N, C-alpha and C positions, 0 to 999 in steps of 0.2 A: 364841323364838316367843311370841306374845301369850298370856296366860293367859285362862282362861274369864272371870275377873272383869274383866280389861281389855277383853275383847270386849264383855261386857255393858255396861260403862261407855261404850264407844264407841257401841254401838247406841242406848243411852239418850240420849247426847249428840246424835246425829243426829235422833232423834225430837223432842227438846226444841227444837232449832233449827227443825225443820220446823213444829212446833206453834206456835212463836212467829211464824213467817211467816204462818201461817193466821190467827193472832189479829189481826195487822195488817190482813189482807184482810177479815176478817169481824168487825171491832171492833163493828159495830152489831148483830150477831146476838145474840139472847138466849142465855144459857147454859141448858143443860138441868138444871143443879143436881145432877146425879148423876155427874159426871165424877170418875174416880179420879185424874186428872192435872190439878191446878189450873192448870198452865201452858197446857193446851189447852182448858180448859173454855169460854172465851169464844168459841172458834171451832168447837166440836164440834157437828156436825149429827148428829141421830139419826133413826132410822126411826120410823114410827108405833108399832112394837113396843118402842121404847126402846133398841135396840142400835145401836152405832156403825156408820157406813159404812166400807167397806174402806179407803179412803185416809185416813180420819180416825181411825184406831185411837187408843185412849187409851193404855193400855200395850200392849206387843206381844201379850200374852195377858191379857185381863181376868179370867181365871178361875184363874190360878196365879201364884205368886211369880216376879217377873222373875229370870231366871238359873237357875230350876229345870229339871231334866232332864225332857224329855218322855218319859213312860213308855210305851214301845211293846211291852211284853211281853204286853199283853192282846190277846185276839182282836179283829179289826176291829170286829165288832158292839158290843163293849164300849167300844172307843175312840170309836166314833160316839156311843154313848149318853152317855158322859162329856162329849163336846164339846157335846152339845145340851142339857145340863142348864141350866135357866133360860130357854131360848129357846122362843118360840112355834112351833107347827107351822104352816107356810105351804103353801098350795096354788097360789099365784100370786105373781108379782113385784109388789112395791109400786111403783106409779108406772111409770116407764119410758116408752118411746115406742112408736109403732105401726110403726116401720120403722127400718132401719139409717140411712137418710138423715136421718130426723127426729132420731134420737139424736145423730148426729155434728153436725148443724146446731145443735142446742141446746148441745152441748159447745163448739162453736166460739164461740158467743155468750157462754157462761159464762166461757170462757178469756179472751176479749178483755176482759170486764168484771172479771176476777179475782174471780168470784163463787164463793167457797169452798163456800157452802151448796148452790148449784145443782149444782156439780161432785160434791158428796157424794151428792145424791139420784140421780145417774145411775149410781152404782156399786153393786155387790152389798153388802148388809148381811151381817153375820155370820149372822143368822137365815135369810136367803135362801140363803146358801152352804150352811148345814146342812140345810135342807129340800129345796132344789131342785137345787143344783149338785152337791155332793159325792156324793149318793146315785146320781147318773147318770154318775159317772166310773168307769173300770176299777178304780181303787184301792179303791173301796167293796166290791168283791167279791173282792179278793185277800187271802190270808192275810198276805202280806208287803207289802201296798200301803202307800203313803205315808199316815201317820195324818192325819186331818182337821185336827188342830191345826197340824201342821207345814205342810200345804198352805196353810192359811189364813194362817199367818205369812209364808210366801213371797209370797203375793199381796199382803199388806199392805205388806211391806217394799219390794217392787218398785213398788207403787203410789205410795208416799211419794216414792221417788226420782224416778219418772217424772213425777208431777204437779208436783213441785218444779222440775224442769228445764223443763217446758212453761210454767209460770207465769213463770219467770225469763226465758225466751227469746221467748215469744210473748204473754204476758199484758200487759194494760194498753195495747194498741194495737188499732185497728179491724182486724177479720179477716173475710174473706169466704171461705166454702167454695166453691171452684171446682169440685171434683170429689171423689168418693169411689170408690176402687177396691178391691174385695175379690176378688182373683183366684182364691182357693182355694174350692172347693165347701165348704159348711158340713159340719161333723162332727155327725152325728145320733147321739144316745145316749138312747134312750127318748123322753120328751117334750121333751128339751132339744136345741137346736142351738147349736153354737159356730161363730162366724164369726171366723176367725183371719187374721192377716197383712194387715189392711186398711190402705191407704195414703191419705193425703189430699193434695190440692193446695190450698194456702191463698194468698190474696192479702192482704198487709198494707196498711194505710192509706197507706203511702208508696209503694205500687206494687210493692214487692219481693215475691217469692214464697217459699213454703216447701213443700217436697215431702218426705214421709216418713211414718213411723209415730209417732203421738203418743199412742196408747192401746193397751191389750192386747186380749184377745179380747172379742167381743161375744156375750152370751148371748141366745138367743131362746127364750122359754118362754111358751106359751099366747098367742102372737101379740103379746107385748110384748118390748121390747129394752132391755137395760142393758149396761153395761160390767162385765166380770168384775173388771177392775182397770185401772190406768193405767201399766202397764209400757210402756216405749218405747225407741227407739234414740237418743234425743237425747243 
């Protein structure tokens, strides 16, 4: 069986490959100068508060040593407090769009253009996750709920895989959003709504079609919409 060290090296290798791909796509984007991962710095888009977007994480966890064990022996309020150290308190999403349709239309255009920075601004940042998303999930009130750090890591890893597949298979070619279908009613939790299982029908420039799921949940908060992450079935 693979050791913890080998798994860590494998995860780091995947991240570096993905970061290198983003660097090619966003070679003209200025670096924020604060990245802890020099391989990703040229492609790293950051929020107005300075934290990385979900699918462009720098290390897996920018607050602890890679490979370190997530300490879940603390009560949930303490784990939340530790996760939020250094993050601003937010009351609304930064940017986003005014509807699901507008968000997915913008996503389609950014995907076609392979615009890594635009794709980054459409996904939750770490600060938005900490202030708006996680506090409104069931885990936040459960003694044995999934710690916020572990949940964030899951979102980030799945986003990296998903957006990498989407860019590889659909990026760099004209795309038109023919339809958006979100068959499930939104899940309401406090001021947050989650729209899950949304499917798109896309038309490529060569006339061929793509039907399926190319992003994860959409969060609706205060009348604005963003992607929780870019997990998909591709």
